[in-house]
mmCIF file as gemmi writes it, N, C-alpha and C atoms, coordinates in Angstrom:
data_model
loop_
_atom_site.group_PDB
_atom_site.id
_atom_site.type_symbol
_atom_site.label_atom_id
_atom_site.label_alt_id
_atom_site.label_comp_id
_atom_site.label_asym_id
_atom_site.label_entity_id
_atom_site.label_seq_id
_atom_site.pdbx_PDB_ins_code
_atom_site.Cartn_x
_atom_site.Cartn_y
_atom_site.Cartn_z
_atom_site.occupancy
_atom_site.B_iso_or_equiv
_atom_site.pdbx_formal_charge
_atom_site.auth_seq_id
_atom_site.auth_asym_id
_atom_site.pdbx_PDB_model_num
ATOM 1 N N . MET Axp A 1 ? 161.916 -95.049 49.259 1 0 ? 1 A 1
ATOM 2 C CA . MET Axp A 1 ? 161.876 -93.863 48.706 1 0 ? 1 A 1
ATOM 3 C C . MET Axp A 1 ? 163.247 -92.728 49.196 1 0 ? 1 A 1
ATOM 4 N N . GLU Axp A 2 ? 163.856 -91.975 48.357 1 0 ? 2 A 1
ATOM 5 C CA . GLU Axp A 2 ? 164.936 -91.547 49.007 1 0 ? 2 A 1
ATOM 6 C C . GLU Axp A 2 ? 164.365 -89.723 48.798 1 0 ? 2 A 1
ATOM 7 N N . THR Axp A 3 ? 164.84 -88.88 49.981 1 0 ? 3 A 1
ATOM 8 C CA . THR Axp A 3 ? 164.646 -87.746 49.242 1 0 ? 3 A 1
ATOM 9 C C . THR Axp A 3 ? 165.958 -87.001 49.474 1 0 ? 3 A 1
ATOM 10 N N . THR Axp A 4 ? 166.726 -86.133 49.118 1 0 ? 4 A 1
ATOM 11 C CA . THR Axp A 4 ? 167.998 -84.893 49.145 1 0 ? 4 A 1
ATOM 12 C C . THR Axp A 4 ? 167.485 -83.788 48.738 1 0 ? 4 A 1
ATOM 13 N N . LYS Axp A 5 ? 167.81 -83.011 49.699 1 0 ? 5 A 1
ATOM 14 C CA . LYS Axp A 5 ? 167.957 -80.892 49.632 1 0 ? 5 A 1
ATOM 15 C C . LYS Axp A 5 ? 169.041 -80.869 48.289 1 0 ? 5 A 1
ATOM 16 N N . GLN Axp A 6 ? 168.048 -80.175 47.267 1 0 ? 6 A 1
ATOM 17 C CA . GLN Axp A 6 ? 168.636 -79.626 46.691 1 0 ? 6 A 1
ATOM 18 C C . GLN Axp A 6 ? 169.013 -78.489 46.442 1 0 ? 6 A 1
ATOM 19 N N . LYS Axp A 7 ? 170.587 -78.208 46.227 1 0 ? 7 A 1
ATOM 20 C CA . LYS Axp A 7 ? 171.407 -76.804 46.145 1 0 ? 7 A 1
ATOM 21 C C . LYS Axp A 7 ? 171.327 -76.184 44.562 1 0 ? 7 A 1
ATOM 22 N N . ARG Axp A 8 ? 171.024 -74.867 44.486 1 0 ? 8 A 1
ATOM 23 C CA . ARG Axp A 8 ? 171.402 -74.153 43.866 1 0 ? 8 A 1
ATOM 24 C C . ARG Axp A 8 ? 171.671 -72.891 43.942 1 0 ? 8 A 1
ATOM 25 N N . THR Axp A 9 ? 172.374 -72.221 42.773 1 0 ? 9 A 1
ATOM 26 C CA . THR Axp A 9 ? 173.375 -71.194 42.455 1 0 ? 9 A 1
ATOM 27 C C . THR Axp A 9 ? 172.359 -70.026 42.35 1 0 ? 9 A 1
ATOM 28 N N . ILE Axp A 10 ? 172.572 -68.785 43.051 1 0 ? 10 A 1
ATOM 29 C CA . ILE Axp A 10 ? 171.292 -67.767 42.705 1 0 ? 10 A 1
ATOM 30 C C . ILE Axp A 10 ? 172.293 -66.683 42.338 1 0 ? 10 A 1
ATOM 31 N N . VAL Axp A 11 ? 172.137 -65.78 41.815 1 0 ? 11 A 1
ATOM 32 C CA . VAL Axp A 11 ? 172.909 -64.291 41.551 1 0 ? 11 A 1
ATOM 33 C C . VAL Axp A 11 ? 172.285 -63.355 41.438 1 0 ? 11 A 1
ATOM 34 N N . HIS Axp A 12 ? 172.139 -62.395 42.681 1 0 ? 12 A 1
ATOM 35 C CA . HIS Axp A 12 ? 171.374 -61.263 43.271 1 0 ? 12 A 1
ATOM 36 C C . HIS Axp A 12 ? 171.942 -60.258 42.548 1 0 ? 12 A 1
ATOM 37 N N . LEU Axp A 13 ? 171.196 -59.155 42.59 1 0 ? 13 A 1
ATOM 38 C CA . LEU Axp A 13 ? 171.134 -57.884 41.526 1 0 ? 13 A 1
ATOM 39 C C . LEU Axp A 13 ? 170.563 -57.133 42.843 1 0 ? 13 A 1
ATOM 40 N N . GLU Axp A 14 ? 171.696 -55.802 43.531 1 0 ? 14 A 1
ATOM 41 C CA . GLU Axp A 14 ? 170.786 -54.822 43.328 1 0 ? 14 A 1
ATOM 42 C C . GLU Axp A 14 ? 170.968 -53.497 43.162 1 0 ? 14 A 1
ATOM 43 N N . LEU Axp A 15 ? 169.964 -53.264 42.405 1 0 ? 15 A 1
ATOM 44 C CA . LEU Axp A 15 ? 170.128 -51.871 42.158 1 0 ? 15 A 1
ATOM 45 C C . LEU Axp A 15 ? 168.841 -50.957 42.3 1 0 ? 15 A 1
ATOM 46 N N . GLU Axp A 16 ? 169.778 -49.675 42.464 1 0 ? 16 A 1
ATOM 47 C CA . GLU Axp A 16 ? 168.706 -48.282 42.895 1 0 ? 16 A 1
ATOM 48 C C . GLU Axp A 16 ? 167.342 -48.909 44.155 1 0 ? 16 A 1
ATOM 49 N N . GLY Axp A 17 ? 167.6 -49.867 44.803 1 0 ? 17 A 1
ATOM 50 C CA . GLY Axp A 17 ? 166.988 -50.188 46.222 1 0 ? 17 A 1
ATOM 51 C C . GLY Axp A 17 ? 166.202 -51.023 45.733 1 0 ? 17 A 1
ATOM 52 N N . LYS Axp A 18 ? 166.037 -51.828 44.639 1 0 ? 18 A 1
ATOM 53 C CA . LYS Axp A 18 ? 165.252 -53.519 44.335 1 0 ? 18 A 1
ATOM 54 C C . LYS Axp A 18 ? 165.933 -54.484 44.013 1 0 ? 18 A 1
ATOM 55 N N . HIS Axp A 19 ? 165.719 -55.388 44.464 1 0 ? 19 A 1
ATOM 56 C CA . HIS Axp A 19 ? 165.918 -56.629 44.468 1 0 ? 19 A 1
ATOM 57 C C . HIS Axp A 19 ? 165.592 -57.105 43.453 1 0 ? 19 A 1
ATOM 58 N N . TYR Axp A 20 ? 166.518 -58.339 42.958 1 0 ? 20 A 1
ATOM 59 C CA . TYR Axp A 20 ? 166.481 -59.03 41.704 1 0 ? 20 A 1
ATOM 60 C C . TYR Axp A 20 ? 167.298 -60.658 41.352 1 0 ? 20 A 1
ATOM 61 N N . TYR Axp A 21 ? 166.662 -61.304 41.529 1 0 ? 21 A 1
ATOM 62 C CA . TYR Axp A 21 ? 167.894 -62.94 41.476 1 0 ? 21 A 1
ATOM 63 C C . TYR Axp A 21 ? 167.425 -63.549 40.108 1 0 ? 21 A 1
ATOM 64 N N . TYR Axp A 22 ? 168.1 -64.421 39.673 1 0 ? 22 A 1
ATOM 65 C CA . TYR Axp A 22 ? 168.817 -64.573 38.212 1 0 ? 22 A 1
ATOM 66 C C . TYR Axp A 22 ? 169.728 -66.326 38.85 1 0 ? 22 A 1
ATOM 67 N N . GLY Axp A 23 ? 169.137 -66.961 37.724 1 0 ? 23 A 1
ATOM 68 C CA . GLY Axp A 23 ? 169.915 -68.456 37.939 1 0 ? 23 A 1
ATOM 69 C C . GLY Axp A 23 ? 171.323 -68.592 37.658 1 0 ? 23 A 1
ATOM 70 N N . ASN Axp A 24 ? 171.92 -67.535 36.834 1 0 ? 24 A 1
ATOM 71 C CA . ASN Axp A 24 ? 173.286 -67.36 36.356 1 0 ? 24 A 1
ATOM 72 C C . ASN Axp A 24 ? 173.421 -65.969 35.906 1 0 ? 24 A 1
ATOM 73 N N . LEU Axp A 25 ? 174.79 -65.673 35.688 1 0 ? 25 A 1
ATOM 74 C CA . LEU Axp A 25 ? 175.148 -64.302 35.422 1 0 ? 25 A 1
ATOM 75 C C . LEU Axp A 25 ? 174.922 -64.601 34.174 1 0 ? 25 A 1
ATOM 76 N N . LYS Axp A 26 ? 174.559 -65.213 33.288 1 0 ? 26 A 1
ATOM 77 C CA . LYS Axp A 26 ? 173.983 -64.729 31.581 1 0 ? 26 A 1
ATOM 78 C C . LYS Axp A 26 ? 172.686 -64.357 31.722 1 0 ? 26 A 1
ATOM 79 N N . ALA Axp A 27 ? 171.777 -64.924 32.586 1 0 ? 27 A 1
ATOM 80 C CA . ALA Axp A 27 ? 170.158 -64.495 32.507 1 0 ? 27 A 1
ATOM 81 C C . ALA Axp A 27 ? 169.996 -63.219 33.113 1 0 ? 27 A 1
ATOM 82 N N . LEU Axp A 28 ? 171.194 -62.74 33.715 1 0 ? 28 A 1
ATOM 83 C CA . LEU Axp A 28 ? 171.224 -61.587 34.647 1 0 ? 28 A 1
ATOM 84 C C . LEU Axp A 28 ? 171.53 -60.388 33.349 1 0 ? 28 A 1
ATOM 85 N N . CYS Axp A 29 ? 172.674 -61.266 32.752 1 0 ? 29 A 1
ATOM 86 C CA . CYS Axp A 29 ? 173.11 -59.854 31.719 1 0 ? 29 A 1
ATOM 87 C C . CYS Axp A 29 ? 171.971 -59.724 30.726 1 0 ? 29 A 1
ATOM 88 N N . ASP Axp A 30 ? 171.732 -60.863 30.391 1 0 ? 30 A 1
ATOM 89 C CA . ASP Axp A 30 ? 170.349 -61.223 29.621 1 0 ? 30 A 1
ATOM 90 C C . ASP Axp A 30 ? 169.332 -60.53 29.553 1 0 ? 30 A 1
ATOM 91 N N . SER Axp A 31 ? 169.18 -59.75 30.915 1 0 ? 31 A 1
ATOM 92 C CA . SER Axp A 31 ? 167.809 -59.186 30.713 1 0 ? 31 A 1
ATOM 93 C C . SER Axp A 31 ? 168.021 -57.373 31.427 1 0 ? 31 A 1
ATOM 94 N N . TRP Axp A 32 ? 169.444 -57.344 31.344 1 0 ? 32 A 1
ATOM 95 C CA . TRP Axp A 32 ? 170.035 -55.898 31.597 1 0 ? 32 A 1
ATOM 96 C C . TRP Axp A 32 ? 171.642 -55.344 31.1 1 0 ? 32 A 1
ATOM 97 N N . ASP Axp A 33 ? 171.345 -54.408 30.152 1 0 ? 33 A 1
ATOM 98 C CA . ASP Axp A 33 ? 171.795 -54.192 29.486 1 0 ? 33 A 1
ATOM 99 C C . ASP Axp A 33 ? 173.525 -53.568 30.133 1 0 ? 33 A 1
ATOM 100 N N . LYS Axp A 34 ? 174.79 -53.494 29.856 1 0 ? 34 A 1
ATOM 101 C CA . LYS Axp A 34 ? 175.606 -52.784 30.493 1 0 ? 34 A 1
ATOM 102 C C . LYS Axp A 34 ? 175.486 -51.453 30.789 1 0 ? 34 A 1
ATOM 103 N N . GLU Axp A 35 ? 175.119 -50.287 30.205 1 0 ? 35 A 1
ATOM 104 C CA . GLU Axp A 35 ? 174.338 -48.884 30.238 1 0 ? 35 A 1
ATOM 105 C C . GLU Axp A 35 ? 173.84 -49.084 31.858 1 0 ? 35 A 1
ATOM 106 N N . ASP Axp A 36 ? 173.021 -50.002 31.575 1 0 ? 36 A 1
ATOM 107 C CA . ASP Axp A 36 ? 172.061 -49.743 33.064 1 0 ? 36 A 1
ATOM 108 C C . ASP Axp A 36 ? 172.708 -50.706 34.266 1 0 ? 36 A 1
ATOM 109 N N . ILE Axp A 37 ? 173.312 -51.813 34.805 1 0 ? 37 A 1
ATOM 110 C CA . ILE Axp A 37 ? 173.969 -51.923 35.089 1 0 ? 37 A 1
ATOM 111 C C . ILE Axp A 37 ? 175.432 -51.534 35.73 1 0 ? 37 A 1
ATOM 112 N N . GLY Axp A 38 ? 176 -51.296 34.741 1 0 ? 38 A 1
ATOM 113 C CA . GLY Axp A 38 ? 177.343 -50.373 35.089 1 0 ? 38 A 1
ATOM 114 C C . GLY Axp A 38 ? 178.286 -51.28 34.765 1 0 ? 38 A 1
ATOM 115 N N . VAL Axp A 39 ? 178.175 -52.651 34.135 1 0 ? 39 A 1
ATOM 116 C CA . VAL Axp A 39 ? 179.404 -54.05 33.879 1 0 ? 39 A 1
ATOM 117 C C . VAL Axp A 39 ? 178.692 -54.444 32.889 1 0 ? 39 A 1
ATOM 118 N N . ALA Axp A 40 ? 179.716 -54.803 32.199 1 0 ? 40 A 1
ATOM 119 C CA . ALA Axp A 40 ? 179.164 -55.79 31.059 1 0 ? 40 A 1
ATOM 120 C C . ALA Axp A 40 ? 179.784 -57.464 31.626 1 0 ? 40 A 1
ATOM 121 N N . TYR Axp A 41 ? 179.113 -58.228 30.703 1 0 ? 41 A 1
ATOM 122 C CA . TYR Axp A 41 ? 178.753 -59.564 30.784 1 0 ? 41 A 1
ATOM 123 C C . TYR Axp A 41 ? 180.424 -59.89 31.107 1 0 ? 41 A 1
ATOM 124 N N . ASN Axp A 42 ? 181.398 -60.201 29.986 1 0 ? 42 A 1
ATOM 125 C CA . ASN Axp A 42 ? 182.619 -60.603 30.281 1 0 ? 42 A 1
ATOM 126 C C . ASN Axp A 42 ? 183.047 -60.281 31.331 1 0 ? 42 A 1
ATOM 127 N N . TYR Axp A 43 ? 183.204 -58.851 31.659 1 0 ? 43 A 1
ATOM 128 C CA . TYR Axp A 43 ? 184.021 -58.468 32.904 1 0 ? 43 A 1
ATOM 129 C C . TYR Axp A 43 ? 183.515 -59.25 34.19 1 0 ? 43 A 1
ATOM 130 N N . LEU Axp A 44 ? 181.976 -59.135 34.47 1 0 ? 44 A 1
ATOM 131 C CA . LEU Axp A 44 ? 181.685 -60.209 35.581 1 0 ? 44 A 1
ATOM 132 C C . LEU Axp A 44 ? 182.453 -61.804 35.125 1 0 ? 44 A 1
ATOM 133 N N . LYS Axp A 45 ? 181.973 -62.079 34.297 1 0 ? 45 A 1
ATOM 134 C CA . LYS Axp A 45 ? 182.748 -63.564 34.333 1 0 ? 45 A 1
ATOM 135 C C . LYS Axp A 45 ? 183.808 -63.381 34.909 1 0 ? 45 A 1
ATOM 136 N N . ASN Axp A 46 ? 184.741 -62.876 34.484 1 0 ? 46 A 1
ATOM 137 C CA . ASN Axp A 46 ? 186.606 -62.822 35.03 1 0 ? 46 A 1
ATOM 138 C C . ASN Axp A 46 ? 186.458 -62.254 36.308 1 0 ? 46 A 1
ATOM 139 N N . TYR Axp A 47 ? 185.665 -61.866 36.782 1 0 ? 47 A 1
ATOM 140 C CA . TYR Axp A 47 ? 185.348 -61.275 37.949 1 0 ? 47 A 1
ATOM 141 C C . TYR Axp A 47 ? 185.651 -62.298 39.109 1 0 ? 47 A 1
ATOM 142 N N . GLY Axp A 48 ? 185.246 -63.528 39.051 1 0 ? 48 A 1
ATOM 143 C CA . GLY Axp A 48 ? 184.917 -64.412 39.937 1 0 ? 48 A 1
ATOM 144 C C . GLY Axp A 48 ? 184.044 -63.98 41.303 1 0 ? 48 A 1
ATOM 145 N N . ILE Axp A 49 ? 182.854 -63.306 40.645 1 0 ? 49 A 1
ATOM 146 C CA . ILE Axp A 49 ? 181.629 -63.342 41.983 1 0 ? 49 A 1
ATOM 147 C C . ILE Axp A 49 ? 181.813 -64.766 42.71 1 0 ? 49 A 1
ATOM 148 N N . ASP Axp A 50 ? 181.594 -64.277 44.102 1 0 ? 50 A 1
ATOM 149 C CA . ASP Axp A 50 ? 181.243 -65.695 45.05 1 0 ? 50 A 1
ATOM 150 C C . ASP Axp A 50 ? 180.732 -65.184 46.461 1 0 ? 50 A 1
ATOM 151 N N . GLU Axp A 51 ? 180.104 -65.968 46.595 1 0 ? 51 A 1
ATOM 152 C CA . GLU Axp A 51 ? 179.681 -65.636 48.873 1 0 ? 51 A 1
ATOM 153 C C . GLU Axp A 51 ? 180.412 -64.746 49.212 1 0 ? 51 A 1
ATOM 154 N N . GLU Axp A 52 ? 181.867 -64.953 49.014 1 0 ? 52 A 1
ATOM 155 C CA . GLU Axp A 52 ? 182.83 -63.888 50.056 1 0 ? 52 A 1
ATOM 156 C C . GLU Axp A 52 ? 183.018 -62.735 49.291 1 0 ? 52 A 1
ATOM 157 N N . HIS Axp A 53 ? 182.87 -62.76 47.673 1 0 ? 53 A 1
ATOM 158 C CA . HIS Axp A 53 ? 183.525 -61.922 46.674 1 0 ? 53 A 1
ATOM 159 C C . HIS Axp A 53 ? 182.893 -61.552 45.879 1 0 ? 53 A 1
ATOM 160 N N . PRO Axp A 54 ? 181.864 -60.039 46.456 1 0 ? 54 A 1
ATOM 161 C CA . PRO Axp A 54 ? 180.694 -59.786 45.437 1 0 ? 54 A 1
ATOM 162 C C . PRO Axp A 54 ? 181.18 -58.446 44.473 1 0 ? 54 A 1
ATOM 163 N N . TYR Axp A 55 ? 180.237 -58.043 43.743 1 0 ? 55 A 1
ATOM 164 C CA . TYR Axp A 55 ? 180.916 -56.94 42.812 1 0 ? 55 A 1
ATOM 165 C C . TYR Axp A 55 ? 180.346 -55.932 43.387 1 0 ? 55 A 1
ATOM 166 N N . ILE Axp A 56 ? 181.187 -54.853 43.599 1 0 ? 56 A 1
ATOM 167 C CA . ILE Axp A 56 ? 180.073 -54.082 44.156 1 0 ? 56 A 1
ATOM 168 C C . ILE Axp A 56 ? 180.746 -52.7 43.049 1 0 ? 56 A 1
ATOM 169 N N . GLY Axp A 57 ? 179.541 -51.977 42.333 1 0 ? 57 A 1
ATOM 170 C CA . GLY Axp A 57 ? 179.812 -51.164 40.804 1 0 ? 57 A 1
ATOM 171 C C . GLY Axp A 57 ? 179.243 -49.79 41.699 1 0 ? 57 A 1
ATOM 172 N N . LYS Axp A 58 ? 179.54 -48.82 40.941 1 0 ? 58 A 1
ATOM 173 C CA . LYS Axp A 58 ? 178.767 -47.869 41.241 1 0 ? 58 A 1
ATOM 174 C C . LYS Axp A 58 ? 177.416 -47.693 40.646 1 0 ? 58 A 1
ATOM 175 N N . LYS Axp A 59 ? 176.445 -48.359 40.055 1 0 ? 59 A 1
ATOM 176 C CA . LYS Axp A 59 ? 175.507 -48.411 39.804 1 0 ? 59 A 1
ATOM 177 C C . LYS Axp A 59 ? 174.516 -49.601 40.488 1 0 ? 59 A 1
ATOM 178 N N . CYS Axp A 60 ? 175.47 -50.905 41.095 1 0 ? 60 A 1
ATOM 179 C CA . CYS Axp A 60 ? 174.628 -52.014 41.687 1 0 ? 60 A 1
ATOM 180 C C . CYS Axp A 60 ? 175.26 -52.776 42.307 1 0 ? 60 A 1
ATOM 181 N N . ILE Axp A 61 ? 174.711 -53.093 42.855 1 0 ? 61 A 1
ATOM 182 C CA . ILE Axp A 61 ? 175.907 -54.91 43.604 1 0 ? 61 A 1
ATOM 183 C C . ILE Axp A 61 ? 175.203 -56.264 43.128 1 0 ? 61 A 1
ATOM 184 N N . ILE Axp A 62 ? 176.154 -56.638 42.944 1 0 ? 62 A 1
ATOM 185 C CA . ILE Axp A 62 ? 176.341 -58.245 42.063 1 0 ? 62 A 1
ATOM 186 C C . ILE Axp A 62 ? 176.395 -59.373 43.272 1 0 ? 62 A 1
ATOM 187 N N . ARG Axp A 63 ? 175.533 -60.103 43.895 1 0 ? 63 A 1
ATOM 188 C CA . ARG Axp A 63 ? 176.377 -61.019 45.012 1 0 ? 63 A 1
ATOM 189 C C . ARG Axp A 63 ? 176.015 -62.484 44.518 1 0 ? 63 A 1
ATOM 190 N N . LYS Axp A 64 ? 176.277 -63.942 44.595 1 0 ? 64 A 1
ATOM 191 C CA . LYS Axp A 64 ? 176.035 -65.04 44.35 1 0 ? 64 A 1
ATOM 192 C C . LYS Axp A 64 ? 175.859 -65.867 45.646 1 0 ? 64 A 1
ATOM 193 N N . GLY Axp A 65 ? 175.393 -66.828 45.457 1 0 ? 65 A 1
ATOM 194 C CA . GLY Axp A 65 ? 175.098 -67.381 46.985 1 0 ? 65 A 1
ATOM 195 C C . GLY Axp A 65 ? 174.229 -68.654 46.245 1 0 ? 65 A 1
ATOM 196 N N . THR Axp A 66 ? 173.91 -69.546 47.168 1 0 ? 66 A 1
ATOM 197 C CA . THR Axp A 66 ? 173.53 -71.051 47.089 1 0 ? 66 A 1
ATOM 198 C C . THR Axp A 66 ? 171.649 -70.531 47.788 1 0 ? 66 A 1
ATOM 199 N N . ILE Axp A 67 ? 170.82 -71.633 47.476 1 0 ? 67 A 1
ATOM 200 C CA . ILE Axp A 67 ? 169.524 -71.682 47.736 1 0 ? 67 A 1
ATOM 201 C C . ILE Axp A 67 ? 169.258 -72.935 47.697 1 0 ? 67 A 1
ATOM 202 N N . ILE Axp A 68 ? 169.035 -73.245 48.981 1 0 ? 68 A 1
ATOM 203 C CA . ILE Axp A 68 ? 168.564 -74.775 49.492 1 0 ? 68 A 1
ATOM 204 C C . ILE Axp A 68 ? 167.153 -75.113 49.55 1 0 ? 68 A 1
ATOM 205 N N . THR Axp A 69 ? 166.883 -75.834 49.125 1 0 ? 69 A 1
ATOM 206 C CA . THR Axp A 69 ? 165.266 -76.13 48.356 1 0 ? 69 A 1
ATOM 207 C C . THR Axp A 69 ? 165.068 -77.304 49.811 1 0 ? 69 A 1
ATOM 208 N N . SER Axp A 70 ? 163.719 -77.504 49.56 1 0 ? 70 A 1
ATOM 209 C CA . SER Axp A 70 ? 163.093 -78.651 50.551 1 0 ? 70 A 1
ATOM 210 C C . SER Axp A 70 ? 163.654 -79.934 50.402 1 0 ? 70 A 1
ATOM 211 N N . PRO Axp A 71 ? 163.412 -81 50.143 1 0 ? 71 A 1
ATOM 212 C CA . PRO Axp A 71 ? 164.32 -82.46 50.087 1 0 ? 71 A 1
ATOM 213 C C . PRO Axp A 71 ? 162.953 -82.878 48.45 1 0 ? 71 A 1
ATOM 214 N N . HIS Axp A 72 ? 163.552 -83.462 48.08 1 0 ? 72 A 1
ATOM 215 C CA . HIS Axp A 72 ? 162.617 -84.061 46.777 1 0 ? 72 A 1
ATOM 216 C C . HIS Axp A 72 ? 162.659 -85.411 46.466 1 0 ? 72 A 1
ATOM 217 N N . SER Axp A 73 ? 161.272 -85.831 46.262 1 0 ? 73 A 1
ATOM 218 C CA . SER Axp A 73 ? 161.965 -87.384 45.885 1 0 ? 73 A 1
ATOM 219 C C . SER Axp A 73 ? 162.224 -87.425 45.055 1 0 ? 73 A 1
ATOM 220 N N . LYS Axp A 74 ? 163.2 -89.384 45.117 1 0 ? 74 A 1
ATOM 221 C CA . LYS Axp A 74 ? 163.362 -89.562 43.664 1 0 ? 74 A 1
ATOM 222 C C . LYS Axp A 74 ? 162.096 -90.403 43.228 1 0 ? 74 A 1
């Protein structure tokens, strides 16, 4: 039986002191309008968010990172 750790990308939205987590930018932007977070999906897509380069706007902060889960049996 082979086990491997799984790595998954996570997008973290910090808005009004609360924290929300998404699997990708599209899921985040499907949940929030530009008026809510102060930025549009196309802008974020081109911005190039990564662990070293978060988006810091007037209304929110958006970070991208990696979650490492426990080993999964194959």
